[in-house]
C-alpha positions as CSV (number, residue, x, y, z in Angstrom):
1,M,-55.4,-91.4,-68.3
2,H,-55.0,-88.7,-65.7
3,N,-51.6,-89.0,-64.2
4,R,-51.9,-89.6,-60.6
5,S,-48.0,-90.3,-59.7
6,K,-48.2,-87.3,-56.7
7,S,-51.1,-89.1,-55.4
8,H,-49.2,-92.9,-55.7
9,V,-46.3,-91.1,-53.9
10,A,-48.3,-89.6,-51.1
11,F,-50.3,-92.6,-50.6
12,S,-47.6,-94.9,-50.1
13,R,-45.8,-92.4,-47.9
14,A,-49.4,-92.4,-45.6
15,L,-48.9,-96.3,-45.6
16,R,-45.8,-95.7,-43.6
17,V,-47.0,-94.0,-40.6
18,I,-51.2,-94.6,-40.9
19,P,-53.5,-97.4,-40.9
20,G,-54.2,-98.5,-44.3
21,G,-52.8,-95.0,-45.3
22,V,-56.4,-93.1,-44.3
23,N,-58.1,-92.1,-41.6
24,S,-61.0,-93.4,-42.4
25,P,-62.0,-96.7,-43.8
26,A,-64.5,-94.9,-46.6
27,R,-61.6,-93.0,-47.9
28,A,-59.7,-96.0,-48.9
29,F,-61.0,-97.1,-51.9
30,G,-61.8,-100.7,-50.9
31,G,-65.1,-101.1,-52.4
32,V,-63.6,-100.4,-55.9
33,G,-59.6,-100.9,-55.8
34,G,-56.8,-99.1,-56.4
35,E,-55.6,-96.3,-54.7
36,P,-57.3,-93.1,-53.2
37,I,-56.5,-89.9,-54.9
38,F,-55.0,-87.0,-52.6
39,I,-56.8,-84.1,-52.7
40,A,-54.8,-80.4,-53.1
41,R,-57.8,-78.2,-52.8
42,G,-61.5,-78.0,-53.6
43,E,-63.2,-74.9,-55.3
44,G,-67.2,-74.6,-55.7
45,P,-68.1,-77.8,-57.2
46,Y,-64.8,-78.6,-58.1
47,L,-61.8,-80.9,-56.5
48,Y,-57.7,-80.3,-57.5
49,D,-55.8,-83.6,-56.9
50,L,-51.9,-83.1,-55.9
51,D,-51.2,-83.9,-60.0
52,G,-53.6,-80.6,-61.0
53,N,-56.4,-82.9,-62.2
54,R,-59.5,-81.4,-61.7
55,Y,-62.7,-83.5,-60.8
56,L,-66.5,-82.5,-60.6
57,D,-67.0,-83.5,-57.1
58,Y,-70.3,-85.6,-55.9
59,V,-69.1,-86.4,-52.9
60,G,-68.7,-83.0,-50.9
61,S,-66.8,-84.0,-47.5
62,W,-69.4,-86.6,-47.6
63,G,-72.1,-84.2,-47.4
64,P,-71.4,-81.3,-45.5
65,L,-70.7,-79.1,-48.5
66,I,-73.9,-78.2,-49.3
67,L,-72.8,-74.8,-50.5
68,G,-69.8,-76.3,-52.3
69,H,-66.4,-75.9,-51.4
70,G,-65.1,-72.7,-50.2
71,H,-68.0,-70.5,-50.0
72,P,-67.1,-66.6,-49.3
73,R,-69.5,-66.6,-46.3
74,V,-68.1,-69.6,-44.6
75,I,-64.5,-68.7,-45.1
76,E,-65.1,-65.3,-43.9
77,A,-66.8,-66.4,-40.9
78,V,-64.1,-68.8,-40.0
79,Q,-60.9,-66.5,-40.5
80,Q,-63.1,-64.0,-38.3
81,A,-64.0,-66.1,-35.7
82,R,-60.0,-67.7,-35.6
83,A,-58.6,-63.9,-35.6
84,S,-60.3,-64.1,-31.9
85,G,-59.1,-67.7,-30.7
86,A,-60.0,-71.4,-32.1
87,S,-60.9,-72.4,-28.4
88,F,-61.5,-71.4,-25.1
89,G,-63.0,-74.4,-23.3
90,A,-65.7,-71.9,-22.1
91,P,-69.1,-70.5,-23.2
92,T,-69.4,-68.5,-26.3
93,E,-72.1,-66.5,-27.8
94,A,-71.8,-68.4,-31.0
95,E,-72.7,-71.5,-29.2
96,T,-76.0,-70.1,-28.1
97,E,-76.8,-68.0,-31.4
98,L,-76.1,-71.3,-33.4
99,A,-78.6,-73.6,-30.9
100,E,-81.3,-70.5,-31.4
101,L,-80.8,-71.1,-35.3
102,I,-81.2,-74.6,-35.1
103,V,-84.1,-74.9,-32.5
104,E,-85.8,-72.2,-35.2
105,L,-85.2,-74.6,-38.3
106,M,-86.2,-77.9,-36.9
107,P,-89.7,-77.7,-34.8
108,S,-88.7,-80.9,-33.0
109,I,-85.7,-79.8,-31.5
110,E,-86.5,-77.5,-28.1
111,M,-83.2,-77.4,-26.7
112,V,-79.9,-78.7,-28.3
113,R,-76.4,-79.6,-27.3
114,M,-73.2,-79.3,-29.4
115,V,-70.4,-82.2,-29.9
116,S,-67.8,-82.8,-31.8
117,S,-68.8,-85.3,-34.2
118,G,-71.8,-87.4,-35.5
119,T,-70.4,-90.6,-33.9
120,E,-70.3,-88.7,-30.7
121,A,-73.7,-86.8,-31.1
122,A,-75.3,-90.4,-31.7
123,M,-73.8,-91.9,-29.0
124,S,-75.0,-89.3,-26.5
125,A,-78.2,-89.7,-27.9
126,I,-78.6,-93.7,-26.9
127,R,-76.8,-92.7,-23.4
128,L,-79.7,-89.8,-22.8
129,A,-82.6,-92.2,-24.3
130,R,-81.7,-94.7,-21.6
131,G,-81.1,-92.4,-18.9
132,F,-84.4,-90.9,-19.9
133,T,-86.7,-94.4,-19.9
134,G,-84.7,-96.2,-17.3
135,R,-84.5,-99.0,-19.9
136,D,-81.8,-100.3,-21.8
137,L,-82.7,-102.0,-25.2
138,I,-82.1,-99.6,-28.4
139,V,-83.5,-100.7,-31.9
140,K,-81.3,-100.0,-35.0
141,F,-82.1,-101.0,-38.2
142,A,-79.9,-103.1,-40.6
143,G,-77.5,-101.0,-42.7
144,C,-78.1,-97.7,-41.0
145,Y,-74.8,-96.6,-39.6
146,H,-74.7,-94.2,-36.8
147,G,-71.0,-93.6,-36.2
148,H,-68.3,-96.1,-34.7
149,V,-70.4,-96.5,-31.4
150,D,-69.7,-100.4,-29.9
151,S,-73.6,-100.6,-29.3
152,L,-74.4,-99.8,-32.9
153,L,-72.0,-101.4,-34.6
154,V,-73.9,-104.5,-35.4
155,A,-75.4,-104.8,-39.3
156,A,-73.9,-101.5,-39.8
157,G,-73.8,-99.4,-43.4
158,S,-71.3,-97.2,-44.7
159,S,-67.8,-98.4,-44.6
160,A,-68.6,-101.7,-42.8
161,T,-70.9,-102.8,-45.6
162,T,-68.3,-101.8,-47.8
163,L,-65.7,-103.6,-46.5
164,G,-67.7,-106.9,-45.5
165,V,-67.6,-106.3,-41.7
166,P,-70.9,-105.6,-40.5
167,S,-69.6,-105.7,-36.8
168,S,-66.2,-105.4,-35.5
169,P,-63.3,-106.8,-33.4
170,G,-62.7,-105.1,-30.0
171,V,-66.6,-104.8,-29.8
172,P,-67.2,-107.2,-26.7
173,R,-70.7,-109.0,-27.1
174,G,-72.1,-107.2,-24.2
175,C,-71.9,-104.1,-25.5
176,T,-74.6,-105.1,-28.5
177,A,-76.2,-107.6,-26.0
178,D,-79.1,-104.6,-25.6
179,T,-79.1,-103.8,-29.2
180,F,-82.1,-105.4,-31.2
181,V,-81.8,-105.3,-35.0
182,L,-84.8,-104.9,-37.7
183,N,-84.9,-104.7,-41.2
184,Y,-85.7,-101.1,-43.0
185,N,-89.0,-100.5,-44.6
186,D,-90.3,-103.9,-42.6
187,I,-93.5,-103.0,-41.3
188,E,-95.0,-106.3,-40.0
189,G,-91.3,-107.1,-38.3
190,L,-91.5,-103.9,-36.6
191,R,-95.0,-104.4,-35.4
192,L,-94.4,-108.2,-34.2
193,S,-90.8,-106.9,-32.4
194,F,-92.8,-104.0,-30.3
195,K,-95.4,-106.6,-29.7
196,H,-92.7,-108.6,-27.5
197,K,-90.1,-106.2,-26.6
198,G,-92.1,-102.8,-27.1
199,D,-91.9,-102.3,-23.0
200,H,-88.7,-102.9,-23.0
201,V,-87.4,-100.8,-25.6
202,A,-85.5,-97.4,-24.7
203,G,-85.4,-95.9,-28.1
204,V,-85.3,-96.8,-31.7
205,I,-82.8,-94.8,-34.2
206,L,-82.9,-94.7,-37.5
207,E,-81.4,-92.6,-40.8
208,P,-84.9,-91.5,-42.3
209,V,-83.4,-91.6,-45.6
210,V,-80.7,-93.9,-45.3
211,G,-77.3,-92.8,-47.0
212,N,-75.1,-95.7,-45.9
213,M,-76.2,-98.5,-47.6
214,G,-76.3,-96.0,-50.8
215,L,-79.8,-94.0,-50.7
216,V,-82.7,-96.0,-49.7
217,K,-85.9,-94.4,-49.2
218,P,-88.4,-94.7,-46.8
219,S,-92.1,-95.5,-47.0
220,L,-94.2,-93.3,-45.4
221,E,-96.4,-96.0,-43.6
222,F,-93.3,-97.3,-42.1
223,L,-92.0,-94.2,-40.9
224,T,-95.7,-93.3,-39.4
225,E,-95.9,-96.7,-38.1
226,L,-92.4,-96.3,-36.3
227,R,-93.7,-92.8,-34.6
228,K,-97.2,-94.6,-33.3
229,L,-95.5,-97.8,-32.0
230,T,-92.6,-95.9,-30.3
231,Q,-95.4,-93.5,-28.7
232,H,-97.3,-96.3,-27.6
233,H,-94.8,-98.1,-25.7
234,G,-92.9,-94.9,-24.2
235,A,-89.7,-95.6,-26.5
236,L,-88.0,-92.7,-27.5
237,L,-87.7,-92.4,-31.7
238,I,-84.2,-91.0,-32.7
239,Y,-83.6,-89.4,-36.3
240,D,-80.0,-89.9,-37.3
241,E,-80.1,-86.7,-39.7
242,V,-76.8,-86.4,-39.7
243,M,-76.7,-86.4,-43.5
244,T,-80.2,-85.3,-44.1
245,G,-80.4,-82.4,-41.6
246,F,-80.3,-79.3,-43.5
247,R,-79.9,-81.0,-47.0
248,L,-83.1,-82.4,-48.2
249,A,-85.1,-79.7,-46.6
250,L,-84.4,-76.8,-44.1
251,G,-85.7,-78.8,-41.1
252,G,-84.4,-82.0,-42.2
253,A,-86.3,-85.3,-43.2
254,Q,-88.6,-84.9,-40.5
255,E,-90.2,-81.8,-42.6
256,L,-89.8,-83.5,-45.6
257,F,-92.2,-86.5,-44.5
258,Q,-93.8,-84.2,-41.8
259,Q,-92.6,-86.6,-38.8
260,K,-91.8,-85.6,-35.0
261,P,-88.8,-87.6,-33.5
262,D,-88.2,-87.3,-29.9
263,L,-84.5,-86.8,-30.1
264,T,-82.1,-85.8,-33.4
265,V,-78.9,-86.2,-34.2
266,L,-77.0,-83.8,-36.3
267,G,-73.4,-83.4,-38.0
268,K,-71.9,-82.6,-41.6
269,I,-73.9,-79.0,-42.4
270,V,-74.5,-77.8,-38.9
271,G,-70.9,-77.5,-38.9
272,G,-70.7,-76.1,-42.4
273,G,-67.6,-78.5,-42.8
274,L,-65.6,-78.3,-39.6
275,P,-66.0,-81.1,-37.4
276,V,-69.1,-81.0,-35.5
277,G,-71.7,-82.8,-34.3
278,A,-75.0,-82.1,-32.5
279,Y,-78.2,-83.8,-30.6
280,G,-81.1,-82.1,-29.6
281,G,-84.9,-83.0,-28.8
282,R,-87.8,-82.1,-26.2
283,A,-86.9,-79.9,-23.9
284,D,-87.9,-82.6,-20.9
285,I,-85.7,-85.1,-22.4
286,M,-82.5,-82.7,-22.9
287,R,-82.8,-81.3,-19.2
288,K,-81.7,-84.9,-18.1
289,I,-78.3,-84.3,-19.3
290,M,-75.4,-82.8,-17.0
291,P,-75.3,-80.1,-15.8
292,A,-79.2,-79.8,-15.5
293,G,-79.7,-83.6,-14.8
294,P,-77.5,-86.9,-13.9
295,V,-77.1,-88.1,-17.8
296,F,-73.4,-87.2,-17.9
297,Q,-72.0,-86.1,-21.4
298,A,-69.0,-83.7,-21.9
299,G,-66.5,-82.6,-24.7
300,T,-63.4,-80.3,-24.6
301,L,-63.6,-79.1,-28.0
302,S,-67.8,-79.0,-28.0
303,G,-69.1,-75.9,-29.3
304,N,-66.1,-74.6,-30.7
305,P,-65.8,-71.3,-32.3
306,L,-64.5,-72.5,-35.7
307,A,-67.3,-74.9,-36.1
308,M,-70.1,-72.5,-34.9
309,A,-69.1,-69.6,-36.9
310,A,-68.8,-72.1,-40.1
311,G,-72.2,-73.6,-38.9
312,L,-73.6,-70.5,-38.5
313,A,-72.8,-69.2,-41.9
314,T,-74.0,-72.4,-43.4
315,L,-77.2,-72.3,-42.0
316,R,-78.0,-68.5,-42.3
317,E,-76.9,-68.9,-45.9
318,L,-79.6,-72.0,-46.4
319,K,-82.6,-70.0,-44.6
320,E,-82.0,-66.7,-46.5
321,Y,-81.5,-68.5,-49.9
322,P,-83.1,-71.4,-49.5
323,P,-81.6,-73.6,-52.4
324,Y,-84.1,-76.7,-52.3
325,A,-86.1,-76.0,-55.1
326,Y,-83.1,-75.5,-57.5
327,L,-81.4,-79.0,-55.7
328,E,-84.5,-80.7,-56.5
329,H,-84.4,-79.9,-60.1
330,L,-80.8,-80.7,-60.5
331,G,-81.6,-84.0,-58.9
332,Q,-84.2,-84.5,-60.8
333,R,-82.6,-84.1,-64.2
334,L,-79.6,-86.0,-63.2
335,A,-81.6,-89.2,-62.0
336,E,-83.1,-89.1,-65.2
337,G,-80.5,-88.6,-67.1
338,I,-78.8,-91.7,-66.0
339,G,-81.8,-93.4,-66.1
340,S,-82.3,-93.1,-69.5
341,A,-78.6,-93.9,-70.5
342,A,-78.8,-97.3,-68.1
343,G,-81.8,-98.2,-69.7
344,K,-80.1,-97.4,-73.3
345,A,-77.6,-99.6,-72.5
346,G,-79.3,-102.5,-70.8
347,V,-77.8,-102.5,-68.0
348,P,-79.8,-103.6,-64.9
349,H,-79.6,-100.6,-62.4
350,Q,-82.2,-98.8,-59.8
351,I,-82.0,-94.9,-59.4
352,A,-82.6,-93.8,-55.8
353,R,-83.1,-90.0,-55.2
354,V,-84.6,-87.7,-52.4
355,G,-83.7,-84.3,-53.1
356,S,-79.6,-83.4,-53.5
357,M,-78.7,-87.4,-52.6
358,W,-78.6,-90.3,-54.8
359,T,-77.1,-93.6,-55.8
360,L,-76.8,-95.6,-58.7
361,F,-77.3,-99.0,-57.7
362,F,-76.3,-101.7,-60.3
363,A,-79.1,-104.1,-59.4
364,T,-82.0,-105.8,-60.6
365,K,-84.9,-105.2,-58.4
366,P,-85.5,-101.8,-56.4
367,V,-83.4,-101.4,-53.5
368,V,-85.0,-101.0,-50.2
369,D,-83.0,-102.3,-47.2
370,Y,-79.8,-103.7,-46.4
371,D,-80.5,-107.3,-48.0
372,S,-81.4,-105.8,-51.0
373,A,-78.8,-103.4,-51.4
374,K,-75.9,-106.3,-50.8
375,K,-77.3,-107.6,-54.1
376,S,-76.1,-104.8,-56.3
377,D,-73.0,-105.7,-58.2
378,T,-70.2,-104.4,-56.2
379,A,-67.4,-105.2,-59.6
380,R,-69.4,-103.5,-62.0
381,F,-69.6,-100.5,-59.7
382,A,-65.8,-101.1,-59.1
383,R,-65.4,-100.5,-62.9
384,F,-67.9,-97.8,-63.2
385,F,-66.4,-95.6,-60.8
386,W,-63.0,-95.8,-62.5
387,S,-64.7,-95.2,-65.8
388,M,-66.2,-91.9,-64.3
389,L,-62.6,-90.7,-62.2
390,E,-61.3,-91.0,-65.8
391,R,-63.9,-88.3,-67.3
392,G,-63.6,-86.3,-64.5
393,I,-66.3,-87.4,-61.7
394,Y,-65.6,-87.9,-58.5
395,L,-68.3,-89.9,-57.2
396,P,-68.2,-92.0,-53.4
397,C,-65.8,-94.9,-53.7
398,S,-68.3,-97.5,-52.7
399,Q,-71.7,-98.6,-54.2
400,F,-73.1,-98.6,-50.6
401,E,-72.8,-94.7,-50.1
402,A,-74.9,-91.8,-51.2
403,A,-73.6,-89.1,-53.5
404,F,-74.6,-85.2,-53.0
405,I,-75.2,-82.7,-55.6
406,S,-74.7,-78.9,-53.9
407,M,-75.4,-75.2,-54.7
408,A,-72.1,-74.9,-56.5
409,H,-73.2,-77.2,-59.1
410,S,-74.6,-75.6,-62.6
411,E,-77.3,-77.5,-65.2
412,A,-74.3,-77.6,-67.4
413,Q,-72.6,-79.7,-65.0
414,I,-75.3,-81.9,-64.7
415,E,-75.4,-82.4,-68.3
416,Q,-71.6,-83.2,-68.2
417,T,-72.3,-85.8,-65.9
418,I,-74.8,-87.6,-67.9
419,T,-73.0,-87.7,-70.9
420,A,-69.9,-89.0,-68.8
421,V,-72.7,-91.8,-67.4
422,S,-73.5,-92.3,-70.6
423,E,-69.9,-93.2,-71.8
424,A,-69.2,-94.6,-68.8
425,I,-72.1,-97.5,-68.6
426,A,-71.8,-97.9,-72.6
427,V,-68.3,-99.0,-71.7
428,Q,-69.8,-101.5,-69.2
429,A,-72.3,-102.9,-71.2
430,Q,-69.7,-104.0,-73.9
């Protein structure tokens, strides 16, 4: 049993001045019980807590750290930027350089606007879709999470699923009156809804590969039909690639599935681990944003030099040394090993994986949408989480979050993880 006394003291201290002791409910261990671990530092594929315990990290700051913790190129870029100043509230060339690189890597994006978080990017993309089309209705999918935007906090994923709160007090009914919720991967439901409401839809937003109800893969037919229907009815298709952007391929999930949305929401990797967000798309749409157009959006720290430096360093590294074949290799081996271990133990399970994103669901049937995800055995997952933590493996603290492999992980560490899974699941089966 690891000693975590310093984490306990730190959490007790935090509880006195921070609601719930954490600054995001996803960190609260609400889905697994117990107290969160307080981190002292990260290095490569590892995290070290306040008590000196080391963990092989499959959270990666919830996705941004595709290069691992403390990558030298990113650290050097941030240090150089900081030496010149952290923020100016005025344009810098780094903003343009990162925008040019995003446009180069994602063919659906012709212009891009930097913001400070994925939530802000999603909120802004929704406003832009409404402003561009002159319509009000937004379609989202149950279990997809697009940040804590009032109008989208309906049947949301991420910690809203973990904590059993699909919506939130403080969100007036009027804010969600123009949000229509459909089931992910439900093609017939999609067709029927567009038949009756299609000409009133401003935009459809979705995670092209879901990470916020656990990893849920789309069917290609679902993505293709969605593109067809939005084009036919004049609605904008918005891909939330905050998680998947630059992770599943250099051009994101839209490259992987050969799709072309009208707008794309970005975050996480695009800032190299620093707080950042961005949204981009067709030039005629993006030119509706102020000051080029009438749709208002602003932000004091948008495009701040530190985030731009970290994002540029990360994307340049990914472009020059594409890691995707290696990450696919590691992901495939990990999924095979986990599946074999669970199968031998006779534990009901589903392995969902796309590239370096994965989830082990303790479920009897394939997870294809929000309803099937919620049928997972969360009590079993909680026991599994703590068993893995005792074996030095740090996983997302919820059944309903995707895990991430980084370039810093080695084949030996994947094998170490498979062994730990075998032991932890064997305990579960007893």
